[in-house]
N, C-alpha and C positions, 0 to 999 in steps of 0.2 A: 446414486444407488444407495438406498437406505438413508443413513445420516451423512453420507459423503456427497460433496459437490466438487466437480472438476471445472475450474475456470479455464477457458481456452481462448487464445487470441491468435489470429492469423495476420501476418505482416506482409508488406510488399517485398522487403528484402529478407536476408537471413536473420531469423529471430536470435537475439542475444549477441549479435556480432559487434554492435556499437556499445561503447561504454564511455563515461566522461573521462576527460584527461586528468591525470594525477597532478595535483598542485603542490603536494607536500605539506599541506596544512589543512586543519579542520575548518577554520573560519573561511567562508566564501567558497567552499568546495561544492562540487556538483554531484547530483544523483540522477541516474536514468531509471525509469520505471515503466513497467506494464501494470496498469491499474484497472481494477474492476470496482467502480463505485457501486454500492448496493442500497437496497431499501431495508436491509436487516438492521435492527436496532443494535447499537454497539454493546448493549448489555449481553447479547448472545455469545460474545467472546470474552467477556470479563470486564468491560468498561462500564461507566455510569450509564443508566438508561437515558436516552435522548441526548447524548453528549455531542452528536453531530452526524456526519455521513460516514458510515463504516465502509471502508474500502479494502479489498484484497490487493496486495501489491507485491510484484516481483521486482527487486531492485538490485542495482550495482553501484558502488561508490568506492573508488580505490583509496580515498584519503581517510577513511575511518571504519571502525568495526562496531557492529551493534547486535551481535548474536552471542553474548557471553556464555550461554549454556551449550552452544553448538560449535560449529566450525570457526566462527568469529573471524572471517576473512571477507570484509566488505567489498573487495574487488571481484568476488565471485557472486553470481546471481543467487539471490536468496529471497525468502518470503517474509512479509510482514502483514499484520493487520494494522491499519492506521485509521484514525478518526480525523476527517477533514471538516473544515469550517471556513467560511469567508472571512477575509481580513483586508481592509482597505490599505493597510501598510504594505501588503504584498502586491498591490496594484488594483485597478478598478475591477471589481467582481472576481478578484483572484482568490484562490483557495490556499490554505496552509494545512500542515499537520497541526492539530490543536495543541497549543502550549498548555503546560501545567503551571498555573499562576503560583507565585511564591506564597507560602503559607497555607496552601490548600492541599488536601489529601484525597484526591478522587479515587474511586474504585479502579483498580488496575488488574490486568491478567497476571497470573503467576509467572509468566515468562516475559514480563515487561523488562527491557534491558537497562533501566535506571537512568534514562535520559529524560529531560523535563518536557516531554511531549507525549501525546497519547498514541503510543506505538507498542506493538507486541511482536516478539521474536520467537514464535512457537516451533521453528525448525522444520516446517514442511518444505520439501524439496521440489523446486520447479524442474521441468523437463523441457528441453529444446530439441526440436527436430525440424530441420529445413526452415520453413517460414512459419512455424507454429511454436508457441510457448503454452505450457499447461501446468497447472498445479492443482492437486486434489487436497481438499481440506475437510475435516470432520466438524459436525455440529452436535450439540447435546441431544437434539431431537430430530426425528425424521421430518416433522412438520416444518421446522425452519428450513431444512435442506430442500424440501419440495416446493417451497414458496419463495425461493430466491428470485429477486428482480435485480438486474444489473446492466451496466454498460461496459464498454471497453475503451481505454484511453492509453495512448502512448505519450509520455510526458517527461519533462526534466524538472528537477527541483534544485533549490540552492540553499545551502546553509548561510544564515545571516553573517555577513562579514564582521559584525560587531559582537556576535554571539549573544545577542539579546532577543527577546521575543519581538516579532515572530521569528522563531529559530529556523523553521524549515518551510519555505514558501514554494508553491508551484511557480516556476519561472518561465516555462514554455510548454505549450500543448502542441504535440506534433499531429495527432489524429484522434478524433472521437468517433468510435464505431457508429453510433446513431446519428452523428452530426450535431446533436443538440442536447446531449446528456439527459435524454428522456427515460433512460433506464428500461429499454424495451426487451432486454434479454430475460428469458425465463428458464428455469430449470426444466430439463426434460429427462425422462427415465433413461437409465443407462441401457445400452444394448446388451442382450443376454448372450 
């Protein structure tokens, strides 16, 4: 609706019921996520143009916090924009949240949480109801919102046990909405 997009995912079981086990340490800890990879250029939300695959993500991770301007409780489900890219160090054809290389100063959103990866913590609140998770996000222009292409993925990620790049790899993909990451989802006008 206008410049707003609501990303919605329907699950087999109760949405948000499962979270990774708490390990008590950052290194090697897990992240569960509902992810919507998009064809939107990362520049639309404050990253460098062409930086990678912009994805909306609703995440939970009980071992660390990454929303310093908001609730800052990683064990609760919360929203991020992330930039994904392939990295063979994460596995064959595996994706990671793109690292910020030492000595570089890429363009970052105002709500970047200060970790050395391309992630944003803008504070948008996800909503869970039975088998559905949804999150509504604003864009600067109606044109971006109306031309969104996306897919839906349930996934697990893992913090590198050595705390070196790649810092955050996709470690398991539970389900891909399209089956092949073809990004078939399209924005549809909101019901009045």
